[in-house]
Backbone as a printed PyTorch tensor [residue, N CA C, xyz], in Angstrom:
tensor([[[114.0670, 102.6680,  99.5030],
         [113.1100, 103.3880,  98.6830],
         [111.9180, 103.8270,  99.5150]],

        [[111.5020, 105.0800,  99.3580],
         [110.3260, 105.5670, 100.0460],
         [109.0730, 105.0450,  99.3170]],

        [[108.1130, 104.6110, 100.1240],
         [106.8410, 104.1400,  99.5630],
         [105.7240, 104.8950, 100.2750]],

        [[104.8630, 105.5040,  99.4840],
         [103.7080, 106.2240, 100.0170],
         [102.4380, 105.5240,  99.5880]],

        [[101.6390, 105.1180, 100.5670],
         [100.3270, 104.5700, 100.2740],
         [ 99.3220, 105.7020, 100.3110]],

        [[ 98.4790, 105.7750,  99.2980],
         [ 97.4270, 106.8010,  99.2290],
         [ 96.1030, 106.0910,  98.9970]],

        [[ 95.1470, 106.4280,  99.8200],
         [ 93.7890, 105.9050,  99.5830],
         [ 93.0490, 106.8750,  98.6950]],

        [[ 92.3320, 106.3710,  97.7360],
         [ 91.5970, 107.2320,  96.8110],
         [ 90.6740, 108.1620,  97.5480]],

        [[ 90.2810, 109.2500,  96.8750],
         [ 89.3190, 110.2070,  97.4830],
         [ 87.9260, 109.6320,  97.5320]],

        [[ 87.0350, 110.3610,  98.1770],
         [ 85.6580, 109.9170,  98.2940],
         [ 85.1030, 109.5980,  96.9160]],

        [[ 84.4310, 108.4560,  96.8080],
         [ 83.8080, 108.1290,  95.5510],
         [ 82.3250, 107.7960,  95.7720]],

        [[ 81.6280, 107.5820,  94.6880],
         [ 80.1740, 107.4380,  94.7480],
         [ 79.7060, 106.3200,  95.6700]],

        [[ 80.5120, 105.2690,  95.8050],
         [ 80.0810, 104.1730,  96.6830],
         [ 80.3270, 104.4790,  98.1630]],

        [[ 80.9880, 105.6080,  98.4750],
         [ 81.1710, 106.0460,  99.8590],
         [ 80.0080, 106.9140, 100.3680]],

        [[ 79.1100, 107.3140,  99.4640],
         [ 77.9950, 108.1270,  99.8620],
         [ 76.9770, 107.2910, 100.6470]],

        [[ 76.2070, 107.9490, 101.4800],
         [ 75.2330, 107.2410, 102.3030],
         [ 73.9140, 107.0760, 101.5440]],

        [[ 73.9660, 106.2360, 100.5090],
         [ 72.7830, 105.9580,  99.7180],
         [ 72.4960, 104.4680,  99.7740]],

        [[ 71.2470, 104.0310,  99.6710],
         [ 70.8830, 102.6170,  99.8620],
         [ 71.6170, 101.6660,  98.9180]],

        [[ 71.8220, 102.0620,  97.6670],
         [ 72.3810, 101.1270,  96.6920],
         [ 73.8520, 101.4300,  96.3930]],

        [[ 74.5390, 102.1510,  97.2800],
         [ 75.8900, 102.6460,  96.9760],
         [ 76.8750, 101.5260,  96.6660]],

        [[ 76.7930, 100.3840,  97.3430],
         [ 77.7460,  99.3050,  97.1440],
         [ 77.4480,  98.4880,  95.9020]],

        [[ 76.2870,  98.7320,  95.2920],
         [ 75.9140,  98.0050,  94.0790],
         [ 76.3700,  98.7510,  92.7970]],

        [[ 76.9240,  99.9430,  92.9800],
         [ 77.3630, 100.7460,  91.8160],
         [ 78.6510, 100.1860,  91.2580]],

        [[ 78.6260,  99.8490,  89.9790],
         [ 79.8510,  99.3160,  89.3320],
         [ 80.6990, 100.4760,  88.8240]],

        [[ 81.9910, 100.3710,  89.0910],
         [ 82.9790, 101.3720,  88.6820],
         [ 82.6130, 102.7980,  89.1330]],

        [[ 82.4570, 102.9700,  90.4410],
         [ 82.1020, 104.3190,  90.9440],
         [ 83.2220, 105.3560,  90.6620]],

        [[ 82.7590, 106.5550,  90.3950],
         [ 83.6600, 107.6780,  90.1450],
         [ 83.8970, 108.4650,  91.4410]],

        [[ 84.9360, 109.3140,  91.4260],
         [ 85.1020, 110.2410,  92.5180],
         [ 83.9210, 111.1860,  92.5850]],

        [[ 83.5670, 111.6010,  93.7830],
         [ 82.5740, 112.6650,  93.9470],
         [ 83.2930, 114.0200,  93.8220]],

        [[ 82.5130, 115.0790,  93.8180],
         [ 83.1250, 116.4230,  93.8150],
         [ 84.0260, 116.6030,  95.0200]],

        [[ 83.5930, 116.0780,  96.1770],
         [ 84.4350, 116.1750,  97.3660],
         [ 85.7000, 115.3580,  97.1780]],

        [[ 85.5860, 114.1730,  96.5650],
         [ 86.7570, 113.3290,  96.3350],
         [ 87.7860, 114.0180,  95.4640]],

        [[ 87.3170, 114.7400,  94.4280],
         [ 88.2210, 115.5230,  93.5750],
         [ 88.9410, 116.5790,  94.4230]],

        [[ 88.1820, 117.2920,  95.2480],
         [ 88.7920, 118.3290,  96.1090],
         [ 89.8110, 117.7250,  97.0890]],

        [[ 89.4990, 116.5680,  97.6370],
         [ 90.4070, 115.9020,  98.5810],
         [ 91.7300, 115.5850,  97.9070]],

        [[ 91.6720, 115.0510,  96.7010],
         [ 92.8990, 114.6760,  96.0120],
         [ 93.6720, 115.9240,  95.5700]],

        [[ 92.9970, 116.9550,  95.1940],
         [ 93.6770, 118.2090,  94.8500],
         [ 94.3680, 118.7900,  96.0810]],

        [[ 93.7090, 118.7180,  97.2450],
         [ 94.2720, 119.2300,  98.4800],
         [ 95.5080, 118.4310,  98.8930]],

        [[ 95.5270, 117.1560,  98.5210],
         [ 96.6690, 116.3050,  98.8790],
         [ 97.9740, 116.7520,  98.1940]],

        [[ 97.8400, 117.5180,  97.0970],
         [ 99.0230, 118.0540,  96.3950],
         [ 99.8820, 118.8990,  97.3190]],

        [[ 99.2970, 119.5240,  98.3370],
         [100.0760, 120.3410,  99.2610],
         [100.9000, 119.5140, 100.1930]],

        [[100.5880, 118.2110, 100.3210],
         [101.3360, 117.3380, 101.2210],
         [102.2660, 116.4020, 100.4640]],

        [[101.9100, 116.0490,  99.2380],
         [102.7590, 115.1600,  98.4150],
         [103.0990, 115.8870,  97.1120]],

        [[104.3240, 116.3020,  96.9850],
         [104.7570, 116.9890,  95.7760],
         [105.2210, 115.9530,  94.7580]],

        [[104.5450, 115.9200,  93.6260],
         [104.8470, 114.9650,  92.5870],
         [106.1020, 115.4010,  91.7990]],

        [[106.9750, 114.4240,  91.5300],
         [108.1550, 114.7390,  90.7140],
         [108.2400, 113.7880,  89.5420]],

        [[109.0820, 114.1110,  88.6120],
         [109.2940, 113.2600,  87.4210],
         [109.9330, 111.9220,  87.7800]],

        [[110.4560, 111.7940,  88.9800],
         [111.1470, 110.5750,  89.3750],
         [110.2770, 109.6090,  90.1660]],

        [[108.9750, 109.9210,  90.2780],
         [108.0840, 109.0540,  91.0220],
         [107.5360, 107.9470,  90.1460]],

        [[107.4460, 106.7700,  90.7720],
         [106.7660, 105.6300,  90.1530],
         [105.3950, 105.5120,  90.8300]],

        [[104.3470, 105.5070,  90.0230],
         [102.9870, 105.3190,  90.5510],
         [102.5450, 103.8840,  90.2760]],

        [[102.0290, 103.2280,  91.2770],
         [101.4900, 101.8870,  91.1290],
         [100.0440, 101.9980,  91.6380]],

        [[ 99.0810, 101.8260,  90.7170],
         [ 97.6890, 102.1170,  91.1020],
         [ 96.7640, 100.9600,  90.7510]],

        [[ 95.6680, 100.9810,  91.4660],
         [ 94.6100,  99.9970,  91.2930],
         [ 93.8810, 100.2300,  89.9660]],

        [[ 93.4340,  99.1490,  89.3040],
         [ 92.6660,  99.2970,  88.0720],
         [ 91.1900,  99.5910,  88.3110]],

        [[ 90.9200, 100.7160,  88.9810],
         [ 89.5450, 101.1500,  89.1720],
         [ 89.4300, 102.6120,  88.7150]],

        [[ 88.2170, 102.9950,  88.3950],
         [ 87.9810, 104.3800,  87.9340],
         [ 88.3980, 105.3710,  89.0270]],

        [[ 88.0310, 105.0860,  90.2780],
         [ 88.2610, 106.0410,  91.3400],
         [ 89.7630, 106.2300,  91.6370]],

        [[ 90.5880, 105.2330,  91.4420],
         [ 92.0120, 105.4000,  91.6700],
         [ 92.6800, 106.1110,  90.5040]],

        [[ 92.2010, 105.8170,  89.2910],
         [ 92.7320, 106.5100,  88.0870],
         [ 92.3850, 107.9770,  88.1980]],

        [[ 91.1430, 108.3020,  88.5700],
         [ 90.7640, 109.7140,  88.7330],
         [ 91.5230, 110.3570,  89.8830]],

        [[ 91.8210, 109.6060,  90.9520],
         [ 92.5710, 110.1540,  92.0670],
         [ 93.9750, 110.5280,  91.6410]],

        [[ 94.6080, 109.6630,  90.8560],
         [ 95.9460, 110.0010,  90.3660],
         [ 95.9320, 111.2610,  89.5040]],

        [[ 94.9500, 111.3430,  88.6170],
         [ 94.8990, 112.5240,  87.7370],
         [ 94.7120, 113.8060,  88.5380]],

        [[ 93.9300, 113.7450,  89.5950],
         [ 93.7470, 114.9330,  90.4410],
         [ 94.9870, 115.2410,  91.2620]],

        [[ 95.6180, 114.2000,  91.7890],
         [ 96.8280, 114.4130,  92.5810],
         [ 97.9600, 114.9730,  91.7160]],

        [[ 98.0820, 114.4790,  90.5020],
         [ 99.1360, 114.9010,  89.6380],
         [ 98.8960, 116.3240,  89.0800]],

        [[ 97.6460, 116.6920,  88.9120],
         [ 97.3430, 118.0190,  88.3930],
         [ 97.9320, 118.2250,  87.0120]],

        [[ 98.7090, 119.3050,  86.8680],
         [ 99.3160, 119.6340,  85.5770],
         [100.5470, 118.7860,  85.2640]],

        [[101.0120, 118.0230,  86.2610],
         [102.2070, 117.1920,  86.0430],
         [101.7860, 115.8140,  85.5720]],

        [[101.9440, 115.5760,  84.2780],
         [101.5810, 114.2790,  83.6960],
         [102.6130, 113.2430,  84.1840]],

        [[102.1890, 112.2470,  84.9500],
         [103.1330, 111.2700,  85.4800],
         [103.8670, 110.5300,  84.3690]],

        [[105.1850, 110.3850,  84.5330],
         [105.9750, 109.7180,  83.5240],
         [105.8710, 108.1910,  83.5960]],

        [[105.7530, 107.6370,  84.7940],
         [105.7360, 106.2070,  84.9660],
         [104.5910, 105.7610,  85.8440]],

        [[103.5960, 105.1220,  85.2310],
         [102.4510, 104.6390,  85.9760],
         [102.2400, 103.1760,  85.6400]],

        [[102.1830, 102.3480,  86.6660],
         [101.8660, 100.9430,  86.5340],
         [100.4360, 100.7450,  87.0460]],

        [[ 99.5450, 100.2400,  86.2280],
         [ 98.2070,  99.8640,  86.7020],
         [ 98.2380,  98.3700,  86.9420]],

        [[ 98.0580,  98.0050,  88.1860],
         [ 98.3250,  96.6330,  88.6030],
         [ 97.1640,  96.0230,  89.3530]],

        [[ 96.7310,  94.8000,  88.9760],
         [ 95.6030,  94.1920,  89.6660],
         [ 95.9010,  93.8860,  91.1460]],

        [[ 97.1770,  93.7640,  91.5230],
         [ 97.5400,  93.5020,  92.9100],
         [ 97.3390,  94.7220,  93.8180]],

        [[ 96.9420,  95.8480,  93.2420],
         [ 96.5770,  97.0080,  94.0260],
         [ 95.0820,  97.2130,  94.0820]],

        [[ 94.3200,  96.2900,  93.4730],
         [ 92.8750,  96.3780,  93.4350],
         [ 92.2810,  96.2040,  94.8150]],

        [[ 90.9440,  96.4070,  94.9500],
         [ 90.3070,  96.2830,  96.2280],
         [ 90.5180,  94.9200,  96.8680]],

        [[ 90.7720,  94.8940,  98.1860],
         [ 90.9230,  93.6480,  98.9120],
         [ 90.1770,  93.7530, 100.2240]],

        [[ 89.3390,  92.7440, 100.5070],
         [ 88.6110,  92.7390, 101.7800],
         [ 89.5990,  92.6300, 102.9500]],

        [[ 89.2660,  93.3720, 103.9800],
         [ 90.1060,  93.3210, 105.1780],
         [ 89.2030,  93.4690, 106.3950]],

        [[ 89.2540,  92.4620, 107.2940],
         [ 90.0010,  91.2260, 107.1590],
         [ 89.3070,  90.3030, 106.1480]],

        [[ 89.9950,  89.2720, 105.7450],
         [ 89.4310,  88.3400, 104.7750],
         [ 88.3670,  87.4670, 105.4560]],

        [[ 87.3390,  87.1520, 104.7210],
         [ 86.2880,  86.2610, 105.1930],
         [ 85.8430,  85.4060, 104.0060]],

        [[ 86.0790,  84.0790, 104.0700],
         [ 85.7290,  83.2210, 102.9290],
         [ 84.2480,  83.2050, 102.5940]],

        [[ 83.4010,  83.6550, 103.5210],
         [ 81.9640,  83.6790, 103.2760],
         [ 81.5070,  84.9010, 102.5240]],

        [[ 82.4070,  85.8750, 102.3490],
         [ 82.0500,  87.1050, 101.6440],
         [ 82.4370,  87.0000, 100.1840]],

        [[ 81.7490,  87.7280,  99.3470],
         [ 82.0720,  87.7830,  97.9190],
         [ 82.2980,  89.2390,  97.5040]],

        [[ 82.8650,  89.3970,  96.3250],
         [ 83.1740,  90.7620,  95.8560],
         [ 81.8930,  91.5260,  95.5520]],

        [[ 81.8300,  92.7480,  96.1010],
         [ 80.6970,  93.6340,  95.8350],
         [ 80.8420,  94.2790,  94.4650]],

        [[ 79.7900,  94.6700,  93.8100],
         [ 79.8900,  95.3180,  92.4980],
         [ 80.7810,  96.5580,  92.4920]],

        [[ 80.7910,  97.3290,  93.5700],
         [ 81.6260,  98.5270,  93.6130],
         [ 83.1080,  98.2170,  93.6050]],

        [[ 83.4840,  96.9650,  93.9350],
         [ 84.9060,  96.6190,  94.0290],
         [ 85.3800,  95.7900,  92.8230]],

        [[ 84.5840,  95.6930,  91.7900],
         [ 85.0490,  95.0360,  90.5560],
         [ 86.0830,  95.9120,  89.9240]],

        [[ 87.1630,  95.2920,  89.4050],
         [ 88.1870,  96.0650,  88.7360],
         [ 87.8730,  96.1490,  87.2450]],

        [[ 88.5050,  97.1190,  86.5910],
         [ 88.3740,  97.2460,  85.1610],
         [ 89.0370,  96.1030,  84.4190]],

        [[ 88.6040,  95.8000,  83.2230],
         [ 89.2690,  94.8130,  82.4170],
         [ 90.5400,  95.4170,  81.8420]],

        [[ 91.4340,  94.5840,  81.3570],
         [ 92.6370,  95.0750,  80.7230],
         [ 92.3100,  95.9940,  79.5490]],

        [[ 91.3190,  95.6380,  78.7980],
         [ 90.9170,  96.4360,  77.6320],
         [ 90.4070,  97.7840,  78.0760]],

        [[ 89.6130,  97.8340,  79.1330],
         [ 89.0770,  99.1160,  79.5980],
         [ 90.1670,  99.9850,  80.1580]],

        [[ 91.1280,  99.3890,  80.8590],
         [ 92.2750, 100.1810,  81.3940],
         [ 93.0550, 100.7930,  80.2370]],

        [[ 93.2950,  99.9960,  79.2050],
         [ 94.0310, 100.5150,  78.0400],
         [ 93.2890, 101.6510,  77.3590]],

        [[ 91.9690, 101.6010,  77.3810],
         [ 91.1780, 102.6590,  76.7780],
         [ 91.2140, 103.9200,  77.6150]],

        [[ 91.0860, 103.7680,  78.9460],
         [ 91.0610, 104.9300,  79.8570],
         [ 92.4550, 105.5640,  79.9910]],

        [[ 93.4870, 104.7460,  79.9060],
         [ 94.8470, 105.2110,  80.1840],
         [ 95.8460, 104.6860,  79.1420]],

        [[ 95.7300, 105.1480,  77.9140],
         [ 96.5860, 104.5650,  76.8700],
         [ 98.0770, 104.7940,  77.0640]],

        [[ 98.4330, 105.8110,  77.8380],
         [ 99.8740, 106.1210,  78.0550],
         [100.4750, 105.4550,  79.2900]],

        [[ 99.6370, 104.7440,  80.0420],
         [100.1080, 104.1410,  81.2610],
         [100.3040, 102.6550,  81.0390]],

        [[101.1760, 102.0370,  81.8360],
         [101.5550, 100.6410,  81.6250],
         [100.6270,  99.7040,  82.4000]],

        [[ 99.9920,  98.8110,  81.6410],
         [ 99.1260,  97.7920,  82.2400],
         [100.0420,  96.6200,  82.6280]],

        [[100.0460,  96.2860,  83.9100],
         [100.9880,  95.2800,  84.4180],
         [100.2930,  93.9060,  84.5180]],

        [[101.1190,  92.8700,  84.3520],
         [100.6780,  91.4700,  84.5440],
         [ 99.5460,  91.1040,  83.5980]],

        [[ 99.6370,  91.5620,  82.3310],
         [ 98.5850,  91.2100,  81.3730],
         [ 98.5180,  89.6950,  81.1550]],

        [[ 99.6920,  89.0290,  81.3160],
         [ 99.6930,  87.5850,  81.0720],
         [ 99.0900,  86.8120,  82.2390]],

        [[ 99.1050,  87.3900,  83.4350],
         [ 98.5630,  86.7190,  84.6100],
         [ 97.0520,  86.9600,  84.6770]],

        [[ 96.3380,  86.3230,  83.7990],
         [ 94.9110,  86.5840,  83.6790],
         [ 94.1420,  86.2400,  84.9650]],

        [[ 94.6790,  85.3100,  85.7580],
         [ 93.9780,  84.9700,  87.0010],
         [ 93.9440,  86.1530,  87.9570]],

        [[ 94.9650,  87.0110,  87.8740],
         [ 94.9440,  88.2200,  88.7150],
         [ 93.9010,  89.2320,  88.2540]],

        [[ 93.7190,  89.2880,  86.9500],
         [ 92.7400,  90.2440,  86.3920],
         [ 91.3260,  89.6720,  86.4670]],

        [[ 91.1860,  88.3850,  86.3440],
         [ 89.8290,  87.7840,  86.3610],
         [ 89.3190,  87.6040,  87.7930]],

        [[ 90.1500,  87.1330,  88.6930],
         [ 89.7010,  86.8750,  90.0500],
         [ 90.0330,  88.0550,  90.9830]],

        [[ 90.9960,  88.8470,  90.5970],
         [ 91.4700,  89.9860,  91.3940],
         [ 91.9390,  89.5180,  92.7630]],

        [[ 92.2780,  90.4640,  93.5840],
         [ 92.8340,  90.1090,  94.9290],
         [ 91.7940,  90.2480,  96.0340]],

        [[ 90.5970,  90.6250,  95.6930],
         [ 89.6070,  90.9090,  96.7310],
         [ 89.3660,  89.7380,  97.6580]],

        [[ 89.1950,  88.5690,  97.0840],
         [ 88.9130,  87.3710,  97.8930],
         [ 90.0100,  86.3360,  97.8240]],

        [[ 91.1690,  86.7310,  97.3130],
         [ 92.2960,  85.7930,  97.1710],
         [ 92.7760,  85.2910,  98.5500]],

        [[ 93.0090,  84.0160,  98.7060],
         [ 93.5310,  83.4950,  99.9730],
         [ 94.8350,  84.2130, 100.3610]],

        [[ 95.0710,  84.3470, 101.6450],
         [ 96.2220,  85.1100, 102.1370],
         [ 97.5430,  84.6330, 101.5900]],

        [[ 97.7390,  83.3370, 101.5780],
         [ 99.0550,  82.7980, 101.1210],
         [ 99.2950,  83.1390,  99.6520]],

        [[ 98.2550,  83.0490,  98.8460],
         [ 98.3840,  83.3870,  97.4200],
         [ 98.6210,  84.8720,  97.2490]],

        [[ 97.9040,  85.7030,  98.0060],
         [ 98.1290,  87.1430,  97.9440],
         [ 99.5560,  87.4820,  98.3010]],

        [[100.0760,  86.9030,  99.3830],
         [101.4350,  87.1950,  99.8210],
         [102.4570,  86.7990,  98.7400]],

        [[102.2420,  85.6750,  98.1000],
         [103.1520,  85.2040,  97.0400],
         [103.2420,  86.2630,  95.9310]],

        [[102.1040,  86.7070,  95.4350],
         [102.0700,  87.6730,  94.3460],
         [102.5190,  89.0730,  94.8020]],

        [[102.0980,  89.4630,  95.9990],
         [102.4270,  90.7880,  96.4910],
         [103.9410,  90.9460,  96.7220]],

        [[104.6070,  89.8750,  97.1650],
         [106.0630,  89.9520,  97.3050],
         [106.7260,  90.1810,  95.9230]],

        [[106.1660,  89.5610,  94.9100],
         [106.7170,  89.7630,  93.5540],
         [106.5560,  91.2130,  93.1230]],

        [[105.3870,  91.8090,  93.3850],
         [105.1890,  93.2020,  93.0170],
         [106.1440,  94.1150,  93.7800]],

        [[106.2840,  93.9120,  95.0920],
         [107.1860,  94.7530,  95.8490],
         [108.6150,  94.6410,  95.3650]],

        [[108.9980,  93.4310,  94.9780],
         [110.3320,  93.2310,  94.4030],
         [110.5260,  94.0330,  93.0890]],

        [[109.4800,  94.0180,  92.2400],
         [109.5450,  94.7870,  90.9990],
         [109.6810,  96.2870,  91.3050]],

        [[108.9290,  96.7610,  92.2780],
         [108.9840,  98.1700,  92.6580],
         [110.3730,  98.5260,  93.1400]],

        [[110.9630,  97.6810,  93.9960],
         [112.2970,  97.9680,  94.5070],
         [113.3450,  97.9950,  93.4050]],

        [[113.1530,  97.1400,  92.3870],
         [114.1090,  97.0500,  91.2950],
         [114.0010,  98.2080,  90.2880]],

        [[112.9620,  98.9870,  90.3850],
         [112.8450, 100.1400,  89.5010],
         [113.9070, 101.1800,  89.8540]],

        [[114.1960, 102.0380,  88.9360],
         [115.2450, 103.0360,  89.1600],
         [114.7110, 104.2730,  89.8670]],

        [[113.5210, 104.2020,  90.3840],
         [112.8970, 105.3840,  90.9830],
         [113.2170, 105.5100,  92.4460]],

        [[113.3000, 106.7440,  92.9290],
         [113.6100, 107.0150,  94.3110],
         [112.3950, 106.8110,  95.2130]],

        [[111.1960, 106.9410,  94.6230],
         [109.9890, 106.8700,  95.4100],
         [108.8770, 106.2180,  94.6340]],

        [[108.0620, 105.4630,  95.3360],
         [106.8810, 104.8410,  94.7570],
         [105.6540, 105.3200,  95.4840]],

        [[104.6300, 105.6820,  94.7370],
         [103.3590, 106.1210,  95.3190],
         [102.2870, 105.1470,  94.8570]],

        [[101.6310, 104.4730,  95.8010],
         [100.5880, 103.5110,  95.4760],
         [ 99.2370, 104.1350,  95.8090]],

        [[ 98.3530, 104.2100,  94.8370],
         [ 96.9870, 104.6730,  95.0640],
         [ 96.0590, 103.4670,  95.0170]],

        [[ 95.4890, 103.1900,  96.1590],
         [ 94.7320, 101.9370,  96.2970],
         [ 93.5250, 102.1150,  97.2330]],

        [[ 93.2200, 101.0600,  97.9610],
         [ 91.9930, 100.9810,  98.7740],
         [ 92.3770, 100.6170, 100.2040]],

        [[ 91.4900, 100.9580, 101.1510],
         [ 91.8230, 100.7420, 102.5660],
         [ 92.2430,  99.3250, 102.8960]],

        [[ 91.4450,  98.3390, 102.5140],
         [ 91.7870,  96.9580, 102.8410],
         [ 93.0740,  96.5030, 102.1980]],

        [[ 93.3200,  96.9200, 100.9720],
         [ 94.5440,  96.5540, 100.2460],
         [ 95.7560,  97.1790, 100.9270]],

        [[ 95.6330,  98.4410, 101.2900],
         [ 96.7400,  99.1310, 101.9470],
         [ 97.0710,  98.4550, 103.2620]],

        [[ 96.0660,  98.1170, 104.0670],
         [ 96.3410,  97.4060, 105.3170],
         [ 97.0070,  96.0740, 105.0650]],

        [[ 96.6170,  95.3640, 104.0030],
         [ 97.2130,  94.0730, 103.6560],
         [ 98.6930,  94.2390, 103.3430]],

        [[ 99.0650,  95.2920, 102.6010],
         [100.4620,  95.5270, 102.2860],
         [101.2370,  95.9810, 103.5320]],

        [[100.6230,  96.7770, 104.3600],
         [101.3210,  97.1890, 105.5770],
         [101.6390,  95.9870, 106.4450]],

        [[100.7280,  95.0440, 106.5280],
         [101.0020,  93.8150, 107.2790],
         [102.1320,  93.0270, 106.6170]],

        [[102.1020,  92.9620, 105.3070],
         [103.1400,  92.2330, 104.5700],
         [104.5280,  92.8440, 104.8300]],

        [[104.5540,  94.1530, 105.0310],
         [105.8010,  94.8520, 105.2930],
         [106.2030,  94.8200, 106.7540]],

        [[105.4410,  94.1040, 107.5830],
         [105.8920,  93.8690, 108.9610],
         [105.0690,  94.5000, 110.0450]],

        [[104.0730,  95.3060, 109.7230],
         [103.2530,  95.8980, 110.7880],
         [102.3620,  94.8300, 111.4020]],

        [[102.1230,  94.9650, 112.7050],
         [101.2980,  93.9790, 113.4020],
         [100.1630,  94.6930, 114.1040]],

        [[ 99.1090,  93.9110, 114.3460],
         [ 98.0030,  94.4290, 115.1260],
         [ 97.1010,  95.4100, 114.4170]],

        [[ 97.1710,  95.4300, 113.0780],
         [ 96.3130,  96.3560, 112.3350],
         [ 94.8640,  95.9000, 112.3430]],

        [[ 93.9540,  96.8360, 112.2590],
         [ 92.5110,  96.5480, 112.1830],
         [ 91.8910,  97.5540, 111.2400]],

        [[ 90.5630,  97.4590, 111.0930],
         [ 89.8470,  98.4140, 110.2640],
         [ 89.9910,  99.8340, 110.8200]],

        [[ 90.3080,  99.9390, 112.1150],
         [ 90.5170, 101.2710, 112.6890],
         [ 91.7560, 101.9540, 112.1210]],

        [[ 92.6180, 101.2000, 111.4610],
         [ 93.8380, 101.7470, 110.8730],
         [ 93.6530, 102.1480, 109.4310]],

        [[ 92.4500, 102.0030, 108.9120],
         [ 92.1870, 102.4310, 107.5330],
         [ 92.5540, 103.9230, 107.3980]],

        [[ 93.1070, 104.2710, 106.2590],
         [ 93.5280, 105.6630, 106.0260],
         [ 92.3540, 106.6130, 105.8010]],

        [[ 91.2950, 106.0860, 105.2400],
         [ 90.1200, 106.9330, 104.9550],
         [ 90.3630, 107.7680, 103.6940]],

        [[ 89.3740, 108.5480, 103.3520],
         [ 89.3490, 109.2770, 102.0770],
         [ 90.5960, 110.1510, 101.8940]],

        [[ 91.3510, 109.8830, 100.8290],
         [ 92.5510, 110.6380, 100.4670],
         [ 93.5830, 110.6200, 101.5800]],

        [[ 93.5270, 109.6160, 102.4520],
         [ 94.5490, 109.4740, 103.4670],
         [ 95.8580, 108.9920, 102.8650]],

        [[ 96.9850, 109.2460, 103.5680],
         [ 98.2650, 108.7970, 103.0250],
         [ 99.1560, 108.3190, 104.1810]],

        [[100.0850, 107.4340, 103.8290],
         [100.9310, 106.7800, 104.8370],
         [102.3010, 106.5490, 104.2320]],

        [[103.3480, 107.0160, 104.9260],
         [104.7250, 106.8420, 104.4650],
         [105.3530, 105.6410, 105.0970]],

        [[106.1180, 104.8940, 104.2860],
         [106.9320, 103.8090, 104.8170],
         [108.1490, 103.6400, 103.9180]],

        [[108.9980, 102.6830, 104.2050],
         [110.2220, 102.4760, 103.4280],
         [110.2660, 101.0190, 102.9860]],

        [[110.6320, 100.8260, 101.7090],
         [110.9030,  99.4800, 101.1960],
         [112.3870,  99.2030, 101.3660]],

        [[112.7210,  98.2490, 102.2300],
         [114.1210,  97.9010, 102.4560],
         [114.4520,  96.6540, 101.6280]],

        [[115.7280,  96.4180, 101.4710],
         [116.1600,  95.2000, 100.7600],
         [115.6980,  93.9410, 101.4970]],

        [[115.5030,  94.0630, 102.8150],
         [115.0870,  92.9080, 103.6040],
         [113.5810,  92.6100, 103.4310]],

        [[112.7910,  93.5920, 102.9330],
         [111.3840,  93.3400, 102.6620],
         [111.2920,  92.4370, 101.4490]],

        [[110.7050,  91.2690, 101.6020],
         [110.6040,  90.3540, 100.4710],
         [109.5990,  90.8580,  99.4800]]])
């Protein structure tokens, strides 16, 4: 199965303003909207795509801009795609800009999309931002297994730089650093094999 990681477009917390990281649930900027619209020329959306996206305003808006007039048929909003610090540091805490939406807020913003892992409240309450590596790997393997078991030919994940690097490592890449972040509306192709746990 082909897997495409997409980093959301520029959002309000990416602007060079003093309080940018204190903004809760930042939206895409006008540039971020343009970036995601431009990405349509590189990623053609089809009815057979599975979208797995982070429960944040900026990733929801990114998907809507990427999809354009094509209303996605299958969207999973999953806390395991939420913001994740990279590299992990136990002394750091989640910044306001990286708080995820509640299940209720996701259902309000996206009533036609599927909210995943509603029963796993620890994933929604604590999110993956500061989750210990071993715990993240345990849950992330489960998500990748679910994605592989879907009947879709391709999965597109819209997430965050640190989260994307964490999944790339989980899929076997080595030596990644913050220099490997995709950046605004960046995208990265890989393949989910049966051997990927």
